[in-house]
TIRO-2110 file (N, C-alpha, C; in Angstrom, 1 decimal):
// TIRO-2110
31.3, -36.4, 46.8, N, 1, A
31.7, -35.4, 48.2, CA, 1, A
31.1, -34.2, 47.9, C, 1, A
30.6, -33.6, 46.9, N, 2, A
29.8, -32.2, 46.7, CA, 2, A
28.5, -32.4, 46.7, C, 2, A
27.8, -33.7, 47.0, N, 3, A
26.2, -33.8, 46.8, CA, 3, A
25.6, -34.1, 48.3, C, 3, A
26.4, -34.0, 49.1, N, 4, A
26.2, -34.2, 50.7, CA, 4, A
25.0, -33.4, 51.0, C, 4, A
23.7, -33.6, 51.3, N, 5, A
22.6, -32.9, 51.6, CA, 5, A
22.7, -32.4, 53.2, C, 5, A
22.2, -31.0, 53.7, N, 6, A
22.2, -30.6, 54.9, CA, 6, A
21.2, -30.6, 55.4, C, 6, A
20.2, -31.5, 55.5, N, 7, A
18.7, -31.2, 56.2, CA, 7, A
18.5, -30.4, 57.0, C, 7, A
19.4, -30.6, 58.1, N, 8, A
19.5, -29.7, 59.5, CA, 8, A
19.7, -28.4, 59.1, C, 8, A
20.2, -28.0, 58.1, N, 9, A
20.5, -26.6, 57.7, CA, 9, A
19.8, -25.9, 56.7, C, 9, A
18.4, -26.3, 56.6, N, 10, A
17.1, -25.8, 55.6, CA, 10, A
16.9, -24.5, 56.2, C, 10, A
16.5, -23.8, 55.3, N, 11, A
15.9, -22.2, 55.6, CA, 11, A
14.5, -22.3, 55.5, C, 11, A
13.8, -21.6, 56.4, N, 12, A
12.6, -21.7, 56.1, CA, 12, A
12.1, -20.4, 56.6, C, 12, A
10.9, -20.0, 55.5, N, 13, A
10.1, -18.7, 55.8, CA, 13, A
8.9, -18.9, 56.7, C, 13, A
8.9, -18.2, 57.6, N, 14, A
7.7, -18.3, 58.5, CA, 14, A
7.0, -16.9, 58.3, C, 14, A
5.8, -16.8, 58.0, N, 15, A
5.2, -15.1, 58.1, CA, 15, A
3.7, -15.3, 58.8, C, 15, A
4.1, -14.1, 59.7, N, 16, A
2.9, -13.8, 60.4, CA, 16, A
1.8, -12.6, 60.0, C, 16, A
0.8, -12.4, 60.1, N, 17, A
-0.1, -11.2, 59.9, CA, 17, A
-0.9, -10.9, 61.0, C, 17, A
-0.8, -9.5, 61.5, N, 18, A
-1.4, -9.0, 62.7, CA, 18, A
-2.4, -7.8, 62.1, C, 18, A
-3.8, -7.8, 62.4, N, 19, A
-4.7, -6.5, 62.0, CA, 19, A
-5.4, -6.0, 62.9, C, 19, A
-5.1, -4.6, 63.3, N, 20, A
-5.9, -4.0, 64.1, CA, 20, A
-7.0, -3.2, 63.3, C, 20, A
-8.2, -3.2, 63.9, N, 21, A
-9.2, -2.0, 63.3, CA, 21, A
-9.4, -1.3, 64.3, C, 21, A
-9.6, 0.2, 64.3, N, 22, A
-9.7, 1.1, 65.1, CA, 22, A
-11.0, 2.1, 64.6, C, 22, A
-11.6, 2.7, 65.2, N, 23, A
-12.9, 3.4, 64.8, CA, 23, A
-12.2, 4.9, 64.9, C, 23, A
-13.2, 5.9, 64.6, N, 24, A
-13.1, 7.5, 64.2, CA, 24, A
-12.4, 8.1, 65.5, C, 24, A
-13.0, 7.2, 66.7, N, 25, A
-12.5, 7.7, 68.4, CA, 25, A
-11.1, 7.4, 68.7, C, 25, A
-10.4, 6.4, 67.8, N, 26, A
-9.1, 5.8, 68.0, CA, 26, A
-9.2, 4.6, 69.0, C, 26, A
-10.2, 4.1, 69.2, N, 27, A
-10.6, 2.8, 70.1, CA, 27, A
-10.5, 1.6, 69.3, C, 27, A
-9.8, 0.5, 69.8, N, 28, A
-9.6, -0.5, 68.8, CA, 28, A
-11.1, -1.3, 68.9, C, 28, A
-11.4, -1.8, 67.6, N, 29, A
-12.6, -2.5, 67.4, CA, 29, A
-12.6, -3.7, 67.4, C, 29, A
-11.4, -4.1, 66.6, N, 30, A
-11.2, -5.8, 66.5, CA, 30, A
-9.9, -5.7, 66.1, C, 30, A
-9.1, -7.1, 66.3, N, 31, A
-7.9, -7.6, 66.2, CA, 31, A
-8.1, -8.7, 65.5, C, 31, A
-7.3, -9.2, 64.5, N, 32, A
-7.2, -10.2, 64.1, CA, 32, A
-5.8, -10.9, 63.7, C, 32, A
-5.2, -12.3, 63.7, N, 33, A
-3.7, -12.6, 63.8, CA, 33, A
-3.8, -13.9, 63.1, C, 33, A
-2.6, -14.3, 62.1, N, 34, A
-2.9, -15.4, 61.4, CA, 34, A
-1.5, -15.6, 60.7, C, 34, A
-1.3, -17.0, 60.4, N, 35, A
0.1, -17.3, 59.5, CA, 35, A
-0.3, -17.3, 57.9, C, 35, A
0.7, -16.7, 57.1, N, 36, A
0.3, -17.2, 55.6, CA, 36, A
1.3, -18.0, 55.2, C, 36, A
1.1, -18.4, 53.6, N, 37, A
1.7, -19.1, 52.9, CA, 37, A
2.7, -18.4, 52.3, C, 37, A
3.9, -18.6, 52.2, N, 38, A
5.1, -18.0, 51.4, CA, 38, A
4.9, -18.5, 50.2, C, 38, A
4.5, -17.7, 48.9, N, 39, A
4.3, -18.3, 47.7, CA, 39, A
5.2, -18.6, 46.7, C, 39, A
5.3, -19.4, 45.6, N, 40, A
6.3, -19.8, 44.9, CA, 40, A
7.0, -18.5, 44.2, C, 40, A
6.2, -17.6, 44.0, N, 41, A
6.9, -16.1, 43.2, CA, 41, A
7.6, -15.6, 44.5, C, 41, A
7.1, -15.4, 45.7, N, 42, A
7.9, -15.1, 47.0, CA, 42, A
9.1, -15.4, 47.1, C, 42, A
9.3, -17.1, 47.0, N, 43, A
10.7, -17.6, 47.0, CA, 43, A
11.6, -17.2, 46.0, C, 43, A
11.2, -17.0, 44.7, N, 44, A
11.8, -16.7, 43.5, CA, 44, A
12.3, -15.3, 43.9, C, 44, A
11.4, -14.6, 44.1, N, 45, A
11.9, -13.1, 44.3, CA, 45, A
12.8, -13.2, 45.3, C, 45, A
13.0, -13.6, 46.4, N, 46, A
13.9, -13.6, 47.4, CA, 46, A
15.3, -14.3, 46.8, C, 46, A
15.3, -15.4, 46.2, N, 47, A
16.7, -16.0, 45.6, CA, 47, A
16.9, -14.7, 44.8, C, 47, A
16.1, -14.2, 43.7, N, 48, A
16.7, -13.1, 42.9, CA, 48, A
17.2, -11.8, 43.5, C, 48, A
16.7, -11.6, 44.7, N, 49, A
17.3, -10.2, 45.5, CA, 49, A
18.5, -10.4, 45.7, C, 49, A
18.5, -11.9, 46.6, N, 50, A
19.9, -12.3, 46.9, CA, 50, A
21.1, -12.3, 45.9, C, 50, A
20.7, -12.7, 45.0, N, 51, A
21.6, -12.5, 43.8, CA, 51, A
21.9, -11.3, 43.3, C, 51, A
21.0, -10.2, 43.4, N, 52, A
21.5, -8.9, 42.8, CA, 52, A
21.4, -8.0, 44.1, C, 52, A
21.5, -8.1, 45.3, N, 53, A
21.5, -7.2, 46.1, CA, 53, A
22.6, -6.4, 46.0, C, 53, A
24.0, -6.6, 45.7, N, 54, A
25.0, -5.7, 45.6, CA, 54, A
25.1, -4.9, 44.7, C, 54, A
24.3, -5.2, 43.7, N, 55, A
24.2, -4.2, 42.4, CA, 55, A
22.9, -3.5, 41.9, C, 55, A
21.8, -4.2, 42.5, N, 56, A
20.4, -3.5, 42.1, CA, 56, A
19.3, -3.5, 43.3, C, 56, A
19.9, -3.3, 44.5, N, 57, A
18.8, -3.6, 45.4, CA, 57, A
17.4, -2.9, 45.5, C, 57, A
17.6, -1.7, 45.1, N, 58, A
16.9, -0.7, 45.3, CA, 58, A
15.6, -1.1, 44.3, C, 58, A
15.6, -2.1, 43.3, N, 59, A
14.7, -2.5, 42.7, CA, 59, A
13.9, -3.8, 42.9, C, 59, A
14.4, -4.1, 44.2, N, 60, A
13.6, -5.1, 44.8, CA, 60, A
12.9, -4.8, 46.1, C, 60, A
11.9, -4.0, 45.9, N, 61, A
11.1, -3.5, 47.2, CA, 61, A
9.9, -4.4, 47.5, C, 61, A
9.9, -5.1, 48.3, N, 62, A
9.1, -5.9, 48.7, CA, 62, A
8.6, -5.1, 50.3, C, 62, A
7.4, -4.1, 50.0, N, 63, A
7.1, -3.3, 50.9, CA, 63, A
5.7, -2.7, 50.9, C, 63, A
5.1, -3.5, 49.9, N, 64, A
3.6, -2.9, 49.8, CA, 64, A
2.5, -4.1, 50.4, C, 64, A
1.8, -3.3, 51.2, N, 65, A
0.6, -4.5, 51.5, CA, 65, A
-0.9, -4.3, 50.9, C, 65, A
-1.5, -5.3, 50.2, N, 66, A
-2.8, -4.9, 49.7, CA, 66, A
-3.6, -5.8, 50.7, C, 66, A
-4.8, -5.2, 50.8, N, 67, A
-5.9, -6.0, 51.2, CA, 67, A
-7.0, -6.2, 50.4, C, 67, A
-7.9, -7.0, 50.9, N, 68, A
-8.9, -7.7, 49.7, CA, 68, A
-10.1, -8.2, 50.4, C, 68, A
-10.9, -8.6, 49.4, N, 69, A
-12.4, -9.2, 49.9, CA, 69, A
-12.6, -10.9, 49.8, C, 69, A
-11.7, -11.3, 49.1, N, 70, A
-11.7, -12.8, 48.7, CA, 70, A
-11.1, -13.8, 50.0, C, 70, A
-12.0, -14.7, 50.3, N, 71, A
-11.9, -15.5, 51.3, CA, 71, A
-11.5, -17.1, 51.1, C, 71, A
-11.2, -17.2, 49.6, N, 72, A
-10.3, -18.3, 49.2, CA, 72, A
-9.3, -18.4, 49.9, C, 72, A
-9.0, -19.4, 50.3, N, 73, A
-7.7, -20.0, 51.0, CA, 73, A
-6.7, -19.8, 50.2, C, 73, A
-5.4, -19.1, 51.1, N, 74, A
-4.2, -19.2, 50.4, CA, 74, A
-3.6, -20.5, 50.0, C, 74, A
-2.9, -20.4, 48.7, N, 75, A
-1.9, -21.4, 48.1, CA, 75, A
-0.6, -21.1, 47.9, C, 75, A
0.1, -21.9, 47.6, N, 76, A
1.5, -21.5, 47.4, CA, 76, A
1.5, -20.9, 45.8, C, 76, A
0.7, -21.2, 44.8, N, 77, A
0.5, -21.1, 43.7, CA, 77, A
0.1, -19.8, 43.4, C, 77, A
-0.5, -19.0, 44.4, N, 78, A
-1.2, -17.7, 44.4, CA, 78, A
-0.3, -16.7, 43.8, C, 78, A
-0.8, -15.9, 42.9, N, 79, A
0.3, -14.7, 42.3, CA, 79, A
-0.3, -13.6, 42.5, C, 79, A
-1.5, -13.2, 43.2, N, 80, A
-2.3, -12.3, 43.6, CA, 80, A
-3.5, -12.5, 44.6, C, 80, A
-4.0, -11.2, 44.9, N, 81, A
-5.1, -11.5, 46.0, CA, 81, A
-6.5, -11.7, 45.2, C, 81, A
-7.2, -12.4, 45.4, N, 82, A
-8.4, -12.4, 44.8, CA, 82, A
-9.4, -11.4, 44.8, C, 82, A
-9.3, -10.5, 45.4, N, 83, A
-10.3, -9.4, 45.0, CA, 83, A
-9.8, -8.3, 45.9, C, 83, A
-8.6, -7.8, 45.2, N, 84, A
-8.0, -6.6, 46.2, CA, 84, A
-8.7, -5.1, 46.1, C, 84, A
-8.9, -4.6, 47.4, N, 85, A
-9.4, -3.3, 47.2, CA, 85, A
-8.5, -2.1, 47.6, C, 85, A
-7.2, -2.5, 47.9, N, 86, A
-6.3, -1.2, 48.3, CA, 86, A
-4.9, -1.9, 48.8, C, 86, A
-3.9, -0.7, 48.4, N, 87, A
-2.7, -1.2, 48.5, CA, 87, A
-1.9, 0.1, 49.1, C, 87, A
-1.2, -0.1, 50.0, N, 88, A
0.1, 0.9, 50.4, CA, 88, A
1.0, 0.9, 50.7, C, 88, A
2.2, 1.7, 50.7, N, 89, A
3.5, 1.4, 50.9, CA, 89, A
3.4, 1.3, 52.5, C, 89, A
4.2, 0.2, 52.9, N, 90, A
4.6, -0.2, 54.6, CA, 90, A
5.7, 0.3, 54.7, C, 90, A
5.9, 0.7, 56.2, N, 91, A
7.0, 0.8, 56.7, CA, 91, A
8.1, -0.4, 57.4, C, 91, A
9.1, -0.5, 56.6, N, 92, A
10.1, -1.7, 56.7, CA, 92, A
11.0, -1.5, 57.8, C, 92, A
11.2, -2.6, 58.6, N, 93, A
12.0, -2.7, 59.7, CA, 93, A
12.7, -4.1, 59.7, C, 93, A
13.8, -4.3, 60.1, N, 94, A
14.4, -5.2, 60.6, CA, 94, A
15.1, -5.6, 61.8, C, 94, A
14.8, -6.5, 62.5, N, 95, A
14.9, -6.7, 64.1, CA, 95, A
15.8, -8.2, 64.1, C, 95, A
16.8, -8.1, 65.0, N, 96, A
17.6, -9.1, 65.1, CA, 96, A
16.6, -10.5, 65.4, C, 96, A
17.3, -11.6, 65.2, N, 97, A
16.5, -12.7, 65.1, CA, 97, A
16.0, -13.3, 63.9, C, 97, A
16.4, -12.5, 62.7, N, 98, A
16.0, -12.6, 61.1, CA, 98, A
14.5, -12.5, 60.9, C, 98, A
13.9, -11.1, 61.5, N, 99, A
12.6, -10.9, 61.4, CA, 99, A
12.7, -9.8, 60.4, C, 99, A
11.8, -9.7, 59.4, N, 100, A
11.5, -8.7, 58.6, CA, 100, A
10.1, -8.4, 58.6, C, 100, A
9.7, -7.0, 59.0, N, 101, A
8.5, -6.3, 59.1, CA, 101, A
8.3, -5.5, 58.5, C, 101, A
6.7, -5.4, 58.0, N, 102, A
6.1, -4.6, 57.0, CA, 102, A
5.1, -4.0, 57.7, C, 102, A
4.5, -2.7, 58.0, N, 103, A
3.6, -2.2, 58.7, CA, 103, A
2.6, -1.2, 57.8, C, 103, A
1.6, -1.6, 57.5, N, 104, A
0.8, -0.5, 56.6, CA, 104, A
-0.4, -0.1, 57.0, C, 104, A
-0.9, 1.5, 57.0, N, 105, A
-2.0, 1.7, 57.4, CA, 105, A
-3.2, 2.2, 56.5, C, 105, A
-4.3, 1.7, 56.5, N, 106, A
-5.1, 2.1, 55.6, CA, 106, A
-6.1, 2.8, 56.4, C, 106, A
-5.8, 4.2, 56.3, N, 107, A
-6.8, 5.3, 56.6, CA, 107, A
-8.3, 5.2, 56.5, C, 107, A
-9.0, 6.2, 57.4, N, 108, A
-10.4, 6.2, 56.8, CA, 108, A
-10.7, 6.7, 55.3, C, 108, A
-11.7, 5.9, 54.8, N, 109, A
-11.9, 6.2, 53.2, CA, 109, A
-11.2, 5.1, 52.3, C, 109, A
-10.2, 4.5, 53.1, N, 110, A
-9.5, 3.8, 52.2, CA, 110, A
-9.3, 2.1, 52.5, C, 110, A
-9.7, 1.5, 51.3, N, 111, A
-10.0, 0.0, 51.8, CA, 111, A
-11.2, -0.6, 52.6, C, 111, A
-12.6, 0.1, 52.3, N, 112, A
-13.6, -0.3, 53.2, CA, 112, A
-14.0, -1.5, 52.8, C, 112, A
-14.8, -2.2, 53.5, N, 113, A
-15.2, -3.4, 53.2, CA, 113, A
-15.1, -4.6, 53.9, C, 113, A
-15.4, -6.0, 53.4, N, 114, A
-15.1, -7.0, 54.2, CA, 114, A
-13.9, -7.6, 54.1, C, 114, A
-12.8, -7.3, 54.7, N, 115, A
-11.8, -7.6, 54.5, CA, 115, A
-11.3, -9.0, 55.1, C, 115, A
-10.7, -9.8, 54.2, N, 116, A
-10.4, -11.3, 54.6, CA, 116, A
-9.2, -11.5, 54.0, C, 116, A
-8.6, -10.8, 53.3, N, 117, A
-7.2, -11.3, 52.6, CA, 117, A
-6.3, -10.2, 52.7, C, 117, A
-4.7, -10.6, 52.7, N, 118, A
-4.1, -9.8, 52.9, CA, 118, A
-2.8, -10.2, 51.8, C, 118, A
-2.0, -9.5, 51.6, N, 119, A
-0.8, -9.8, 50.6, CA, 119, A
0.5, -8.9, 50.9, C, 119, A
1.8, -9.5, 50.6, N, 120, A
2.8, -8.6, 50.7, CA, 120, A
3.2, -8.9, 49.3, C, 120, A
3.6, -7.3, 48.5, N, 121, A
4.1, -7.2, 47.2, CA, 121, A
5.1, -6.3, 47.1, C, 121, A
5.8, -6.5, 45.6, N, 122, A
7.2, -5.7, 45.5, CA, 122, A
6.8, -4.2, 45.0, C, 122, A
5.4, -4.2, 44.6, N, 123, A
5.2, -2.7, 43.7, CA, 123, A
3.9, -2.4, 44.2, C, 123, A
3.6, -1.0, 43.9, N, 124, A
2.1, -0.3, 44.2, CA, 124, A
1.2, -0.9, 43.6, C, 124, A
1.5, -1.3, 42.7, N, 125, A
0.5, -1.9, 41.5, CA, 125, A
1.1, -3.1, 40.8, C, 125, A
0.4, -4.2, 40.6, N, 126, A
1.0, -5.2, 40.1, CA, 126, A
2.3, -5.7, 40.7, C, 126, A
3.2, -6.5, 40.3, N, 127, A
4.6, -6.7, 41.0, CA, 127, A
4.4, -8.2, 41.3, C, 127, A
5.1, -8.4, 42.1, N, 128, A
5.5, -10.0, 42.6, CA, 128, A
4.8, -10.2, 44.2, C, 128, A
4.1, -10.8, 44.2, N, 129, A
3.1, -11.6, 45.6, CA, 129, A
4.5, -12.3, 46.6, C, 129, A
4.7, -11.7, 47.6, N, 130, A
5.6, -12.9, 48.0, CA, 130, A
5.0, -13.6, 49.0, C, 130, A
4.0, -13.2, 49.5, N, 131, A
3.2, -14.0, 50.6, CA, 131, A
1.5, -13.5, 50.4, C, 131, A
0.7, -14.4, 51.5, N, 132, A
-1.0, -14.2, 51.2, CA, 132, A
-1.4, -15.0, 52.3, C, 132, A
-2.4, -14.2, 53.0, N, 133, A
-2.9, -14.5, 54.3, CA, 133, A
-4.5, -14.6, 54.2, C, 133, A
-5.5, -15.2, 54.4, N, 134, A
-6.8, -15.2, 54.6, CA, 134, A
-7.1, -15.3, 56.0, C, 134, A
-8.0, -14.7, 56.5, N, 135, A
-8.3, -14.5, 58.1, CA, 135, A
-10.1, -14.3, 58.2, C, 135, A
-10.4, -14.4, 59.3, N, 136, A
-12.0, -14.0, 59.6, CA, 136, A
-11.9, -12.5, 59.0, C, 136, A
-13.2, -12.4, 58.9, N, 137, A
-13.9, -11.0, 57.9, CA, 137, A
-13.4, -9.8, 59.1, C, 137, A
-12.9, -9.0, 58.5, N, 138, A
-12.7, -7.6, 59.7, CA, 138, A
-13.5, -6.5, 58.6, C, 138, A
-14.9, -6.0, 59.2, N, 139, A
-15.5, -5.1, 58.4, CA, 139, A
-15.0, -3.8, 58.6, C, 139, A
-14.3, -3.2, 57.6, N, 140, A
-13.8, -2.1, 57.6, CA, 140, A
-14.7, -0.8, 57.2, C, 140, A
-15.3, -0.1, 58.1, N, 141, A
-16.2, 0.9, 57.8, CA, 141, A
-15.4, 2.2, 57.3, C, 141, A
-16.2, 2.9, 56.9, N, 142, A
-15.5, 4.3, 55.9, CA, 142, A
-14.8, 5.1, 56.7, C, 142, A
-15.2, 5.2, 58.2, N, 143, A
-14.4, 5.9, 59.1, CA, 143, A
-13.5, 5.2, 59.9, C, 143, A
-13.3, 4.1, 59.9, N, 144, A
-12.3, 3.3, 60.2, CA, 144, A
-11.0, 3.0, 59.8, C, 144, A
-9.8, 3.0, 60.6, N, 145, A
-8.6, 2.8, 60.3, CA, 145, A
-8.1, 1.4, 60.3, C, 145, A
-7.4, 0.8, 59.3, N, 146, A
-7.0, -0.8, 59.5, CA, 146, A
-5.2, -0.7, 59.5, C, 146, A
-4.6, -1.1, 60.3, N, 147, A
-3.4, -1.4, 60.6, CA, 147, A
-2.8, -2.7, 60.3, C, 147, A
-2.0, -2.9, 59.4, N, 148, A
-1.7, -4.2, 58.7, CA, 148, A
-0.2, -4.5, 59.1, C, 148, A
0.2, -5.6, 59.9, N, 149, A
1.5, -5.9, 60.3, CA, 149, A
1.6, -7.1, 59.7, C, 149, A
2.9, -7.4, 58.6, N, 150, A
3.5, -8.7, 58.3, CA, 150, A
4.6, -8.7, 58.7, C, 150, A
5.0, -10.1, 59.1, N, 151, A
6.2, -10.5, 59.8, CA, 151, A
7.0, -11.9, 59.1, C, 151, A
8.3, -11.6, 58.6, N, 152, A
8.7, -12.9, 57.6, CA, 152, A
9.9, -13.2, 58.5, C, 152, A
10.0, -14.4, 59.1, N, 153, A
10.9, -14.8, 59.8, CA, 153, A
11.6, -15.8, 59.0, C, 153, A
13.2, -15.5, 59.0, N, 154, A
13.9, -16.6, 58.2, CA, 154, A
14.5, -17.2, 59.0, C, 154, A
14.2, -18.7, 59.2, N, 155, A
14.9, -19.4, 60.2, CA, 155, A
15.2, -20.8, 59.6, C, 155, A
END
């Protein structure tokens, strides 16, 4: 009686990333978008958060975006970026439709290089990686600004 499986009621996490590179004059130089893999540790983090949200939600902060230069394809077993170059605290929003969004800006001089990977983390250093994405290279120069947006839809 209690073992009935409701396959049509499964929850899925869908992640999207948008990156915009602007030059020192504010003009958009490049835009890249893609989907990511919600990694196993991210799923465990979500379950742990739901369990403790009422008492310790402030310790479960999934709002740090990291960028890196490793183009190795993302996999559900990933626990870190392959070659992280910078990480920043993002601005978090929730919108209707079960959409969780984090936006981080990597200003001039921060995170320069051939950026190919992106990750969402629970801490400014180390922490749990929730999701990872690899995309075509964005060449971020020292005077460029890179805005990275990740959206996770619970559907």
